[in-house]
N, CA, C and O of each residue as an XYZ file, in Angstrom:
904
protein
N     -56.900     23.288    -11.161
C     -56.317     22.417    -10.137
C     -55.425     21.353    -10.767
O     -54.368     20.995    -10.248
N     -55.914     20.853    -11.943
C     -55.135     19.825    -12.620
C     -53.772     20.335    -13.039
O     -52.763     19.645    -12.887
N     -53.748     21.576    -13.580
C     -52.467     22.147    -13.988
C     -51.559     22.401    -12.795
O     -50.343     22.227    -12.870
N     -52.178     22.819    -11.686
C     -51.391     23.073    -10.476
C     -50.718     21.799    -10.002
O     -49.546     21.800     -9.625
N     -51.477     20.713    -10.028
C     -50.926     19.426     -9.599
C     -49.805     18.983    -10.530
O     -48.785     18.456    -10.087
N     -50.013     19.209    -11.851
C     -48.988     18.802    -12.819
C     -47.699     19.600    -12.620
O     -46.597     19.055    -12.683
N     -47.865     20.916    -12.376
C     -46.682     21.745    -12.154
C     -45.942     21.329    -10.893
O     -44.711     21.294    -10.865
N     -46.706     21.013     -9.844
C     -46.098     20.586     -8.588
C     -45.339     19.281     -8.773
O     -44.242     19.104     -8.244
N     -45.944     18.367     -9.535
C     -45.297     17.074     -9.784
C     -44.019     17.257    -10.600
O     -42.993     16.633    -10.326
N     -44.105     18.146    -11.631
C     -42.930     18.399    -12.458
C     -41.801     19.004    -11.633
O     -40.640     18.627    -11.794
N     -42.142     19.952    -10.738
C     -41.127     20.578     -9.890
C     -40.488     19.548     -8.970
O     -39.280     19.581     -8.735
N     -41.305     18.631     -8.449
C     -40.796     17.581     -7.575
C     -39.834     16.669     -8.315
O     -38.787     16.288     -7.790
N     -40.204     16.322     -9.546
C     -39.348     15.448    -10.347
C     -38.030     16.134    -10.696
O     -36.971     15.506    -10.664
N     -38.094     17.423    -11.029
C     -36.869     18.163    -11.340
C     -35.947     18.239    -10.136
O     -34.728     18.117    -10.254
N     -36.561     18.443     -8.966
C     -35.763     18.485     -7.738
C     -35.096     17.158     -7.468
O     -33.939     17.111     -7.050
N     -35.832     16.059     -7.709
C     -35.283     14.722     -7.497
C     -34.130     14.451     -8.452
O     -33.112     13.878     -8.063
N     -34.297     14.868     -9.711
C     -33.241     14.687    -10.700
C     -31.990     15.468    -10.296
O     -30.869     14.979    -10.439
N     -32.195     16.694     -9.787
C     -31.059     17.524     -9.369
C     -30.305     16.870     -8.225
O     -29.074     16.869     -8.208
N     -31.048     16.307     -7.257
C     -30.416     15.642     -6.120
C     -29.628     14.428     -6.580
O     -28.487     14.214     -6.171
N     -30.268     13.627     -7.451
C     -29.594     12.418     -7.935
C     -28.354     12.768     -8.746
O     -27.321     12.111     -8.626
N     -28.461     13.811     -9.577
C     -27.316     14.240    -10.377
C     -26.177     14.718     -9.483
O     -25.007     14.429     -9.735
N     -26.546     15.462     -8.425
C     -25.534     15.925     -7.479
C     -24.830     14.773     -6.805
O     -23.612     14.798     -6.627
N     -25.603     13.746     -6.422
C     -25.004     12.566     -5.796
C     -24.080     11.852     -6.768
O     -23.009     11.382     -6.383
N     -24.497     11.768     -8.044
C     -23.667     11.093     -9.040
C     -22.347     11.840     -9.238
O     -21.280     11.233     -9.340
N     -22.447     13.192     -9.289
C     -21.223     13.978     -9.461
C     -20.282     13.792     -8.289
O     -19.069     13.682     -8.466
N     -20.856     13.757     -7.068
C     -20.039     13.562     -5.870
C     -19.371     12.195     -5.898
O     -18.185     12.056     -5.599
N     -20.163     11.186     -6.267
C     -19.604      9.833     -6.332
C     -18.526      9.748     -7.396
O     -17.539      9.028     -7.239
N     -18.724     10.500     -8.498
C     -17.740     10.491     -9.572
C     -16.412     11.062     -9.083
O     -15.346     10.534     -9.403
N     -16.482     12.151     -8.299
C     -15.273     12.767     -7.774
C     -14.583     11.862     -6.761
O     -13.363     11.913     -6.610
N     -15.367     11.030     -6.065
C     -14.818     10.172     -5.019
C     -14.372      8.806     -5.543
O     -13.795      8.009     -4.803
N     -14.639      8.548     -6.797
C     -14.265      7.247     -7.344
C     -12.748      7.097     -7.359
O     -12.026      8.048     -7.659
N     -12.275      5.908     -7.036
C     -10.843      5.616     -7.089
C     -10.469      5.386     -8.550
O     -10.795      4.354     -9.134
N      -9.784      6.359     -9.122
C      -9.431      6.262    -10.529
C      -8.002      5.747    -10.687
O      -7.066      6.231    -10.050
N      -7.874      4.771    -11.539
C      -6.572      4.136    -11.740
C      -5.660      5.015    -12.590
O      -6.128      5.830    -13.385
N      -4.353      4.839    -12.413
C      -3.383      5.537    -13.236
C      -3.417      4.983    -14.664
O      -3.947      3.898    -14.907
N      -2.861      5.719    -15.575
C      -2.756      5.244    -16.950
C      -1.883      3.995    -16.983
O      -1.107      3.745    -16.061
N      -2.015      3.223    -18.041
C      -1.198      2.016    -18.170
C       0.283      2.346    -18.107
O       1.078      1.574    -17.571
N       0.651      3.503    -18.659
C       2.055      3.918    -18.674
C       2.587      4.114    -17.262
O       3.697      3.683    -16.948
N       1.792      4.767    -16.403
C       2.229      5.009    -15.030
C       2.049      3.780    -14.143
O       2.772      3.609    -13.162
N       1.096      2.933    -14.484
C       0.813      1.756    -13.667
C       1.926      0.718    -13.718
O       1.968     -0.189    -12.887
N       2.826      0.844    -14.687
C       3.939     -0.110    -14.818
C       4.762     -0.159    -13.537
O       5.351     -1.192    -13.216
N       4.806      0.950    -12.802
C       5.641      1.024    -11.597
C       5.056      0.233    -10.425
O       5.766     -0.050     -9.460
N       3.799     -0.117    -10.494
C       3.143     -0.798     -9.363
C       3.487     -2.282     -9.384
O       2.889     -3.070    -10.116
N       4.473     -2.640     -8.554
C       5.006     -4.003     -8.557
C       5.169     -4.534     -7.134
O       6.268     -4.511     -6.582
N       4.085     -5.007     -6.548
C       4.169     -5.768     -5.300
C       4.218     -4.993     -4.005
O       4.241     -5.608     -2.938
N       4.235     -3.658     -4.045
C       4.306     -2.863     -2.822
C       2.929     -2.271     -2.522
O       2.244     -1.793     -3.427
N       2.526     -2.305     -1.245
C       1.218     -1.807     -0.836
C       1.394     -0.560      0.028
O       2.203     -0.551      0.956
N       0.630      0.497     -0.284
C       0.718      1.771      0.437
C      -0.682      2.174      0.889
O      -1.610      2.239      0.083
N      -0.828      2.447      2.199
C      -2.137      2.768      2.762
C      -2.099      4.082      3.544
O      -1.200      4.305      4.355
N      -3.092      4.954      3.289
C      -3.272      6.189      4.054
C      -4.611      6.135      4.792
O      -5.512      5.406      4.376
N      -4.756      6.907      5.895
C      -6.030      6.963      6.615
C      -7.154      7.383      5.664
O      -6.940      8.191      4.760
N      -8.339      6.836      5.873
C      -9.544      7.162      5.102
C      -9.476      6.678      3.653
O     -10.443      6.104      3.152
N      -8.358      6.899      2.979
C      -8.232      6.504      1.583
C      -8.008      5.013      1.400
O      -8.426      4.435      0.397
N      -7.346      4.389      2.369
C      -6.984      2.990      2.210
C      -5.825      2.860      1.236
O      -4.904      3.678      1.248
N      -5.867      1.842      0.398
C      -4.781      1.596     -0.546
C      -4.765      2.668     -1.631
O      -5.789      2.937     -2.258
N      -3.597      3.279     -1.850
C      -3.477      4.320     -2.870
C      -2.590      3.885     -4.036
O      -2.334      4.668     -4.950
N      -2.128      2.651     -4.004
C      -1.260      2.159     -5.065
C      -1.922      2.242     -6.422
O      -3.034      1.747     -6.605
N      -1.247      2.866     -7.378
C      -1.719      2.962     -8.753
C      -3.038      3.704     -8.893
O      -3.852      3.366     -9.753
N      -3.260      4.716     -8.053
C      -4.499      5.475     -8.144
C      -4.237      6.975     -8.077
O      -3.163      7.415     -7.668
N      -5.250      7.760     -8.492
C      -5.236      9.205     -8.361
C      -6.029      9.542     -7.106
O      -7.164      9.090     -6.959
N      -5.453     10.330     -6.198
C      -6.164     10.703     -4.975
C      -7.448     11.428     -5.371
O      -7.386     12.407     -6.115
N      -8.614     10.975     -4.893
C      -9.899     11.564     -5.297
C     -10.025     13.028     -4.897
O      -9.486     13.465     -3.880
N     -10.755     13.774     -5.730
C     -10.993     15.196     -5.469
C     -12.308     15.362     -4.708
O     -13.250     15.977     -5.207
N     -12.359     14.812     -3.506
C     -13.554     14.911     -2.666
C     -13.132     14.739     -1.209
O     -12.023     14.290     -0.921
N     -14.025     15.100     -0.303
C     -13.777     14.936      1.137
C     -12.446     15.544      1.599
O     -11.874     15.108      2.599
N     -11.969     16.532      0.881
C     -10.717     17.210      1.236
C      -9.514     16.259      1.265
O      -8.530     16.529      1.954
N      -9.589     15.146      0.517
C      -8.498     14.172      0.551
C      -7.176     14.779      0.088
O      -6.124     14.494      0.660
N      -7.232     15.619     -0.952
C      -5.997     16.184     -1.486
C      -5.369     17.192     -0.530
O      -4.171     17.465     -0.602
N      -6.176     17.736      0.352
C      -5.628     18.611      1.394
C      -5.169     17.791      2.596
O      -4.112     18.052      3.170
N      -5.978     16.794      2.971
C      -5.648     15.971      4.141
C      -4.324     15.238      3.971
O      -3.562     15.099      4.927
N      -4.048     14.769      2.752
C      -2.840     13.966      2.549
C      -1.575     14.796      2.756
O      -0.493     14.241      2.949
N      -1.710     16.143      2.717
C      -0.557     17.008      2.942
C      -0.202     17.135      4.426
O       0.844     17.685      4.769
N      -1.066     16.629      5.299
C      -0.788     16.730      6.743
C      -0.791     15.383      7.457
O      -0.372     15.297      8.611
N      -1.255     14.338      6.791
C      -1.230     13.022      7.424
C       0.213     12.575      7.682
O       1.141     12.980      6.983
N       0.371     11.742      8.688
C       1.679     11.155      8.963
C       1.983     10.081      7.931
O       1.184      9.826      7.030
N       3.143      9.455      8.070
C       3.587      8.494      7.063
C       2.569      7.368      6.860
O       1.897      6.952      7.804
N       2.462      6.884      5.626
C       1.522      5.797      5.329
C       2.048      4.454      5.835
O       3.212      4.327      6.215
N       1.180      3.478      5.828
C       1.583      2.097      6.087
C       2.091      1.522      4.767
O       1.378      1.536      3.764
N       3.300      1.026      4.771
C       3.892      0.446      3.560
C       4.190     -1.024      3.822
O       4.926     -1.367      4.748
N       3.610     -1.879      2.998
C       3.784     -3.329      3.172
C       4.382     -3.955      1.923
O       4.042     -3.602      0.794
N       5.288     -4.903      2.167
C       5.823     -5.732      1.090
C       5.605     -7.181      1.508
O       6.464     -7.772      2.162
N       4.467     -7.757      1.138
C       4.118     -9.115      1.582
C       5.143    -10.181      1.224
O       5.226    -11.210      1.895
N       5.926     -9.947      0.171
C       6.904    -10.945     -0.268
C       8.285    -10.739      0.352
O       9.243    -11.401     -0.048
N       8.400     -9.837      1.317
C       9.696     -9.595      1.965
C      10.182    -10.868      2.654
O       9.382    -11.655      3.158
N      11.491    -11.059      2.668
C      12.103    -12.236      3.301
C      12.395    -11.908      4.763
O      12.988    -10.872      5.061
N      11.982    -12.783      5.668
C      12.116    -12.517      7.109
C      13.536    -12.146      7.527
O      13.727    -11.212      8.306
N      14.524    -12.862      7.024
C      15.893    -12.612      7.456
C      16.619    -11.522      6.689
O      17.784    -11.242      6.968
N      15.948    -10.904      5.726
C      16.599     -9.884      4.897
C      16.419     -8.487      5.489
O      15.600     -8.280      6.384
N      17.196     -7.535      4.974
C      17.120     -6.135      5.395
C      16.866     -5.278      4.158
O      17.399     -5.543      3.081
N      16.047     -4.254      4.332
C      15.610     -3.470      3.178
C      15.771     -1.961      3.394
O      15.880     -1.472      4.519
N      15.779     -1.247      2.257
C      15.793      0.217      2.243
C      14.503      0.683      1.565
O      14.133      0.171      0.508
N      13.822      1.655      2.175
C      12.603      2.224      1.600
C      12.886      3.647      1.133
O      13.439      4.457      1.877
N      12.507      3.940     -0.095
C      12.684      5.265     -0.665
C      11.338      5.776     -1.168
O      10.613      5.051     -1.850
N      11.000      7.030     -0.830
C       9.818      7.696     -1.396
C      10.283      8.999     -2.033
O      10.921      9.819     -1.373
N       9.968      9.194     -3.305
C      10.398     10.388     -4.024
C       9.286     10.950     -4.902
O       8.316     10.264     -5.224
N       9.452     12.209     -5.280
C       8.598     12.866     -6.261
C       9.490     13.226     -7.443
O      10.382     14.064     -7.306
N       9.267     12.611     -8.601
C      10.094     12.914     -9.777
C       9.602     14.141    -10.534
O      10.180     14.504    -11.558
N       8.546     14.787    -10.046
C       7.893     15.858    -10.794
C       8.035     17.220    -10.133
O       7.098     18.018    -10.146
N       9.192     17.488     -9.557
C       9.429     18.765     -8.886
C      10.156     19.728     -9.823
O      11.176     19.348    -10.398
N       9.679     20.937     -9.996
C       8.434     21.476     -9.438
C       7.193     21.121    -10.241
O       6.076     21.377     -9.792
N       7.370     20.529    -11.434
C       6.221     20.062    -12.215
C       6.683     18.927    -13.115
O       7.874     18.764    -13.377
N       5.732     18.161    -13.574
C       6.088     17.041    -14.442
C       6.614     17.536    -15.796
O       7.446     16.883    -16.427
N       6.114     18.697    -16.230
C       6.569     19.249    -17.504
C       8.004     19.769    -17.414
O       8.760     19.684    -18.382
N       8.380     20.312    -16.242
C       9.733     20.849    -16.051
C      10.282     20.375    -14.704
O      10.307     21.143    -13.743
N      10.719     19.122    -14.628
C      11.161     18.531    -13.355
C      12.592     18.905    -12.981
O      13.450     18.035    -12.833
N      12.841     20.195    -12.829
C      14.209     20.667    -12.567
C      14.756     20.192    -11.227
O      15.971     20.115    -11.047
N      13.854     19.869    -10.270
C      14.308     19.477     -8.934
C      14.080     18.000     -8.630
O      14.093     17.596     -7.467
N      13.874     17.204     -9.655
C      13.750     15.780     -9.374
C      15.102     15.271     -8.885
O      16.131     15.806     -9.299
N      15.138     14.301     -8.058
C      14.018     13.716     -7.349
C      13.896     14.408     -6.001
O      14.896     14.604     -5.311
N      12.681     14.778     -5.623
C      12.458     15.342     -4.298
C      12.318     14.178     -3.322
O      11.430     13.337     -3.463
N      13.200     14.144     -2.341
C      13.244     13.007     -1.413
C      12.252     13.231     -0.266
O      12.426     14.134      0.552
N      11.226     12.407     -0.223
C      10.184     12.541      0.797
C      10.399     11.641      2.015
O       9.929     11.942      3.112
N      11.104     10.548      1.809
C      11.250      9.596      2.912
C      12.367      8.635      2.542
O      12.434      8.153      1.411
N      13.244      8.359      3.501
C      14.326      7.405      3.262
C      14.621      6.668      4.570
O      15.028      7.275      5.560
N      14.410      5.370      4.554
C      14.621      4.550      5.751
C      15.443      3.322      5.376
O      15.114      2.613      4.425
N      16.512      3.077      6.128
C      17.361      1.898      5.911
C      17.215      0.940      7.089
O      16.570      1.260      8.088
N      17.813     -0.225      6.962
C      17.843     -1.225      8.040
C      16.449     -1.701      8.460
O      16.202     -1.938      9.643
N      15.553     -1.837      7.507
C      14.208     -2.339      7.804
C      14.223     -3.864      7.722
O      14.616     -4.431      6.702
N      13.807     -4.508      8.770
C      13.784     -5.971      8.782
C      12.635     -6.493      7.917
O      11.534     -5.942      7.909
N      12.924     -7.554      7.203
C      11.920     -8.129      6.319
C      10.643     -8.514      7.044
O       9.545     -8.311      6.525
N      10.782     -9.071      8.248
C       9.606     -9.487      9.014
C       8.723     -8.293      9.344
O       7.498     -8.417      9.378
N       9.342     -7.125      9.589
C       8.567     -5.915      9.871
C       7.927     -5.360      8.604
O       6.775     -4.926      8.621
N       8.676     -5.378      7.510
C       8.165     -4.843      6.249
C       6.952     -5.624      5.762
O       6.048     -5.054      5.151
N       6.929     -6.919      6.027
C       5.774     -7.740      5.655
C       4.516     -7.291      6.381
O       3.411     -7.434      5.858
N       4.678     -6.744      7.595
C       3.542     -6.315      8.412
C       3.232     -4.825      8.270
O       2.265     -4.337      8.855
N       4.030     -4.113      7.511
C       3.804     -2.685      7.362
C       4.415     -1.851      8.462
O       4.008     -0.709      8.672
N       5.403     -2.410      9.181
C       6.091     -1.664     10.239
C       7.413     -1.143      9.691
O       8.369     -1.899      9.521
N       7.456      0.149      9.420
C       8.678      0.739      8.878
C       9.541      1.211     10.040
O       9.470      2.361     10.472
N      10.358      0.284     10.530
C      11.256      0.555     11.643
C      12.689      0.336     11.170
O      13.013     -0.705     10.598
N      13.530      1.313     11.412
C      14.915      1.210     10.984
C      15.615      2.539     11.171
O      15.234      3.332     12.032
N      16.623      2.783     10.380
C      17.366      4.036     10.452
C      16.729      5.038      9.490
O      16.845      4.897      8.273
N      16.064      6.042     10.037
C      15.385      7.041      9.209
C      16.390      8.125      8.807
O      16.761      8.977      9.614
N      16.815      8.076      7.563
C      17.811      9.022      7.062
C      17.168     10.330      6.606
O      17.793     11.389      6.674
N      15.940     10.259      6.148
C      15.143     11.452      5.827
C      13.749     11.224      6.391
O      13.041     10.307      5.973
N      13.359     12.071      7.352
C      12.037     11.929      7.971
C      10.942     12.115      6.925
O      11.125     12.821      5.933
N       9.822     11.482      7.159
C       8.711     11.547      6.206
C       8.230     12.976      6.009
O       7.996     13.701      6.976
N       8.088     13.369      4.771
C       7.521     14.667      4.396
C       6.308     14.412      3.505
O       6.446     13.807      2.442
N       5.105     14.868      3.924
C       3.895     14.584      3.149
C       3.938     15.204      1.752
O       4.661     16.173      1.521
N       3.171     14.649      0.834
C       3.066     15.241     -0.501
C       2.478     16.646     -0.405
O       1.439     16.836      0.226
N       3.126     17.629     -1.020
C       2.638     19.010     -1.011
C       2.886     19.652     -2.371
O       3.699     20.570     -2.483
N       2.201     19.182     -3.396
C       2.442     19.744     -4.738
C       2.073     21.221     -4.795
O       1.003     21.594     -4.314
N       2.912     22.068     -5.361
C       2.597     23.500     -5.463
C       1.357     23.745     -6.319
O       1.026     22.949     -7.198
N       0.683     24.854     -6.050
C      -0.496     25.211     -6.845
C      -0.099     25.417     -8.307
O       0.987     25.911     -8.612
N      -0.999     25.029     -9.190
C      -0.838     25.232    -10.632
C       0.363     24.480    -11.211
O       0.888     24.861    -12.257
N       0.792     23.424    -10.542
C       1.919     22.641    -11.068
C       1.459     21.302    -11.642
O       2.280     20.476    -12.041
N       0.148     21.094    -11.680
C      -0.370     19.848    -12.242
C      -0.248     18.673    -11.285
O       0.030     18.841    -10.098
N      -0.460     17.494    -11.820
C      -0.371     16.283    -11.008
C       1.086     15.885    -10.789
O       1.934     16.042    -11.667
N       1.350     15.364     -9.588
C       2.677     14.864     -9.242
C       2.576     13.385     -8.915
O       1.590     12.923     -8.341
N       3.612     12.654     -9.289
C       3.708     11.239     -8.922
C       4.487     11.122     -7.610
O       5.499     11.795     -7.416
N       4.008     10.271     -6.729
C       4.730      9.988     -5.483
C       5.061      8.505     -5.508
O       4.182      7.644     -5.459
N       6.359      8.235     -5.587
C       6.843      6.891     -5.887
C       7.549      6.269     -4.690
O       8.298      6.932     -3.973
N       7.295      4.990     -4.492
C       7.873      4.224     -3.394
C       8.669      3.062     -3.980
O       8.206      2.359     -4.879
N       9.887      2.876     -3.442
C      10.741      1.771     -3.882
C      11.307      1.059     -2.657
O      11.639      1.694     -1.656
N      11.411     -0.256     -2.747
C      12.037     -1.053     -1.695
C      13.215     -1.796     -2.316
O      13.070     -2.476     -3.332
N      14.390     -1.654     -1.686
C      15.622     -2.290     -2.171
C      16.183     -3.236     -1.118
O      16.060     -3.002      0.084
N      16.798     -4.305     -1.596
C      17.470     -5.239     -0.704
C      18.788     -4.611     -0.263
O      19.610     -4.228     -1.095
N      18.983     -4.509      1.053
C      20.163     -3.801      1.571
C      21.421     -4.670      1.595
O      22.520     -4.158      1.379
N      21.290     -5.906      1.839
C      22.415     -6.852      1.821
C      23.573     -6.455      2.730
O      24.735     -6.570      2.339
N      23.269     -5.995      3.926
C      24.292     -5.775      4.940
C      25.069     -4.485      4.858
O      25.852     -4.191      5.760
N      24.885     -3.708      3.821
C      25.649     -2.465      3.693
C      25.130     -1.398      4.663
O      23.938     -1.350      4.968
N      26.031     -0.555      5.137
C      25.629      0.580      5.979
C      25.239      1.719      5.053
O      26.061      2.203      4.275
N      23.982      2.149      5.137
C      23.461      3.176      4.240
C      23.522      4.549      4.914
O      23.179      4.685      6.089
N      23.954      5.548      4.175
C      24.016      6.907      4.730
C      23.902      7.924      3.599
O      24.068      7.589      2.426
N      23.617      9.166      3.968
C      23.569     10.254      3.010
C      24.831     11.106      3.142
O      25.358     11.272      4.242
N      25.304     11.633      2.048
C      26.441     12.538      2.085
C      26.009     13.879      2.693
O      24.833     14.236      2.609
N      26.930     14.621      3.298
C      26.583     15.934      3.874
C      25.837     16.832      2.893
O      24.882     17.507      3.277
N      26.268     16.848      1.623
C      25.596     17.705      0.642
C      24.185     17.206      0.325
O      23.312     17.993     -0.040
N      23.964     15.894      0.466
C      22.633     15.359      0.234
C      21.694     15.748      1.374
O      20.490     15.902      1.165
N      22.235     15.905      2.564
C      21.425     16.274      3.723
C      21.035     17.743      3.739
O      20.159     18.141      4.507
N      21.676     18.560      2.898
C      21.388     19.992      2.893
C      20.049     20.317      2.248
O      19.429     21.329      2.575
N      19.606     19.475      1.346
C      18.344     19.718      0.653
C      17.719     18.399      0.232
O      18.413     17.398      0.051
N      16.411     18.409      0.080
C      15.720     17.208     -0.388
C      15.558     17.207     -1.904
O      15.452     16.151     -2.528
N      15.539     18.408     -2.490
C      15.322     18.514     -3.925
C      16.579     18.234     -4.730
O      17.694     18.284     -4.211
N      16.377     17.938     -6.018
C      17.479     17.659     -6.951
C      18.387     16.546     -6.444
O      19.602     16.594     -6.635
N      17.797     15.550     -5.801
C      18.562     14.428     -5.258
C      18.991     13.516     -6.400
O      18.173     13.097     -7.218
N      20.272     13.218     -6.442
C      20.797     12.320     -7.465
C      20.560     10.882     -7.020
O      21.454     10.211     -6.504
N      19.351     10.443     -7.231
C      18.939      9.132     -6.726
C      19.757      7.992     -7.341
O      20.128      7.047     -6.646
N      20.032      8.082     -8.626
C      20.812      7.021     -9.277
C      22.213      6.909     -8.669
O      22.729      5.807     -8.480
N      22.817      8.048     -8.368
C      24.149      8.018     -7.757
C      24.096      7.372     -6.383
O      24.988      6.608     -6.014
N      23.050      7.679     -5.627
C      22.871      7.072     -4.303
C      22.737      5.555     -4.430
O      23.374      4.802     -3.693
N      21.911      5.123     -5.362
C      21.702      3.682     -5.552
C      22.986      2.991     -6.003
O      23.306      1.899     -5.535
N      23.700      3.616     -6.891
C      24.963      3.031     -7.374
C      26.018      2.990     -6.271
O      26.807      2.047     -6.198
N      26.032      4.006     -5.419
C      27.029      4.067     -4.349
C      26.922      2.872     -3.417
O      27.930      2.372     -2.917
N      25.712      2.424     -3.187
C      25.502      1.290     -2.273
C      25.112      0.009     -3.012
O      24.723     -0.989     -2.405
N      25.226      0.069     -4.339
C      24.938     -1.112     -5.166
C      23.587     -1.724     -4.811
O      23.473     -2.932     -4.601
N      22.593     -0.894     -4.751
C      21.265     -1.370     -4.375
C      20.544     -2.067     -5.523
O      19.626     -2.851     -5.285
N      20.937     -1.799     -6.744
C      20.390     -2.551     -7.872
C      18.929     -2.265     -8.146
O      18.430     -1.177     -7.858
N      18.242     -3.261     -8.711
C      16.832     -3.118     -9.055
C      15.972     -3.172     -7.798
O      16.311     -3.886     -6.855
N      14.861     -2.428     -7.764
C      13.971     -2.492     -6.597
C      13.298     -3.859     -6.487
O      12.949     -4.475     -7.494
N      13.124     -4.319     -5.262
C      12.410     -5.572     -5.022
C      10.906     -5.382     -5.234
O      10.200     -6.314     -5.620
N      10.431     -4.169     -4.978
C       9.013     -3.853     -5.137
C       8.869     -2.343     -5.266
O       9.752     -1.597     -4.843
N       7.769     -1.891     -5.844
C       7.556     -0.458     -6.017
C       6.070     -0.161     -6.189
O       5.264     -1.053     -6.456
N       5.730      1.116     -6.029
C       4.350      1.559     -6.230
C       4.357      3.072     -6.380
O       5.371      3.717     -6.117
N       3.236      3.641     -6.798
C       3.119      5.084     -6.840
C       1.646      5.490     -6.867
O       0.775      4.706     -7.247
N       1.389      6.734     -6.455
C       0.064      7.325     -6.605
C       0.264      8.733     -7.133
O       1.394      9.206     -7.255
N      -0.843      9.405     -7.449
C      -0.764     10.727     -8.048
C      -1.761     11.665     -7.376
O      -2.878     11.266     -7.050
N      -1.352     12.903     -7.174
C      -2.265     13.914     -6.631
C      -1.821     15.286     -7.119
O      -0.732     15.440     -7.672
N      -2.686     16.287     -6.905
C      -2.341     17.657     -7.248
C      -2.746     18.570     -6.102
O      -3.408     18.126     -5.163
N      -2.358     19.840     -6.164
C      -2.690     20.794     -5.115
C      -4.203     20.889     -4.952
O      -4.938     20.984     -5.935
N      -4.658     20.862     -3.708
C      -6.098     20.832     -3.440
C      -6.807     22.113     -3.874
O      -8.030     22.114     -4.016
N      -6.070     23.203     -4.087
C      -6.695     24.456     -4.505
C      -6.894     24.547     -6.006
O      -7.602     25.431     -6.489
N      -6.279     23.649     -6.740
C      -6.433     23.664     -8.186
C      -7.824     23.192     -8.579
O      -8.476     22.460     -7.834
N      -8.268     23.611     -9.741
C      -9.596     23.224    -10.193
C      -9.666     21.722    -10.385
O      -8.674     21.067    -10.707
N     -10.868     21.192    -10.178
C     -11.061     19.747    -10.283
C     -10.795     19.272    -11.703
O     -11.242     19.881    -12.674
N     -10.077     18.201    -11.799
C      -9.862     17.557    -13.089
C      -9.642     16.086    -12.837
O      -8.965     15.705    -11.883
N     -10.208     15.267    -13.684
C     -10.097     13.827    -13.486
C      -9.066     13.216    -14.409
O      -8.906     11.996    -14.452
N      -8.359     14.067    -15.155
C      -7.328     13.546    -16.041
C      -5.966     13.893    -15.501
O      -5.687     15.052    -15.196
N      -5.123     12.903    -15.383
C      -3.751     13.134    -14.947
C      -2.865     13.219    -16.178
O      -3.158     12.598    -17.199
N      -1.779     13.987    -16.088
C      -0.877     14.095    -17.240
C      -0.223     12.769    -17.563
O       0.017     11.950    -16.677
N       0.057     12.568    -18.806
C       0.725     11.336    -19.225
C       2.066     11.680    -19.827
O       2.289     12.796    -20.297
N       2.948     10.714    -19.807
C       4.263     10.933    -20.381
C       5.153     11.720    -19.453
O       4.931     11.730    -18.243
N       6.142     12.371    -19.988
C       7.053     13.144    -19.158
C       8.486     12.776    -19.467
O       8.762     11.944    -20.332
N       9.379     13.402    -18.756
C      10.802     13.163    -18.996
C      11.179     11.730    -18.671
O      10.482     11.040    -17.927
N      12.263     11.306    -19.226
C      12.708      9.930    -19.023
C      13.073      9.684    -17.575
O      13.496     10.603    -16.874
N      12.913      8.448    -17.119
C      13.177      8.091    -15.744
C      14.463      7.297    -15.614
O      15.000      6.841    -16.624
N      14.993      7.110    -14.365
C      16.220      6.358    -14.171
C      16.105      4.952    -14.708
O      15.001      4.449    -14.916
N      17.193      4.342    -14.925
C      17.219      3.005    -15.503
C      16.507      1.998    -14.612
O      15.872      1.068    -15.108
N      16.611      2.178    -13.288
C      16.092      1.143    -12.406
C      14.599      1.062    -12.434
O      14.079      0.000    -12.094
N      13.846      2.081    -12.807
C      12.431      2.136    -12.987
C      12.208      3.551    -12.828
O      12.260      4.011    -13.969
N      12.063      4.155    -12.295
C      12.201      5.508    -12.034
C      11.424      6.082    -10.942
O      10.294      5.842    -10.517
N      12.179      6.764    -10.662
C      11.538      7.428     -9.645
C      11.313      8.844     -9.968
O      10.748      9.579     -9.158
N      10.344     11.647     -7.813
C      10.363     12.672     -7.785
C       9.598     13.589     -7.663
O      10.015     14.747     -7.681
N       8.405     18.177     -5.207
C       7.629     19.161     -5.480
C       8.032     20.206     -4.571
O       7.461     21.296     -4.592
N       8.086     22.861     -4.547
C       8.718     23.339     -3.389
C       7.737     23.231     -2.277
O       6.645     23.757     -2.491
N       7.925     22.625     -1.085
C       8.077     21.188     -0.965
C       7.114     20.553     -1.943
O       6.017     21.050     -2.200
N       7.557     19.464     -2.463
C       6.741     18.873     -3.504
C       6.086     17.571     -3.040
O       5.358     16.939     -3.806
């Protein structure tokens, strides 16, 4: 009887350890992991929020609760620039510089969202209202292409009428972002941020790639759809 009780107790303890370990692994996958110091440099004053995830600035989208799949269908995030000037007008740009992959970004920058004529008072509250030149396209990194960066930039518009050239409207990929910025003399971004995710079907990994090709002078910004 004594041995039976000991075996039962041991089995109970092993089961408890398995449950606790499973919970720890789940929590580990759901932890908000920060970007590397190299990638975190881009996070300068801009706040980006998605449903369920909350703030995604300078983080890797967790590999749990189907977040990496959900983000491919959610509508546009809330983007706030608390330091925006009430009387100013801004341009918001969202791009993926890693199309089709960070190792071979032949289609950078993939233009995910472009909105001009945003009033500073609205931008402070996270209301992206203005002239939408490219409708929001959710992040959709291709399978087996690794992690992609999704970058947000806010520029001071200074009264200029912003538009895309006919050839720019034909495709979102391989967008010459620097030429666009130079054409309207948008200069350095007033604020920026980025997050990172990969295709939800790829195997779980908690390490994001580091380094990559050089970025535009302004900071940089760039998947089929990416």
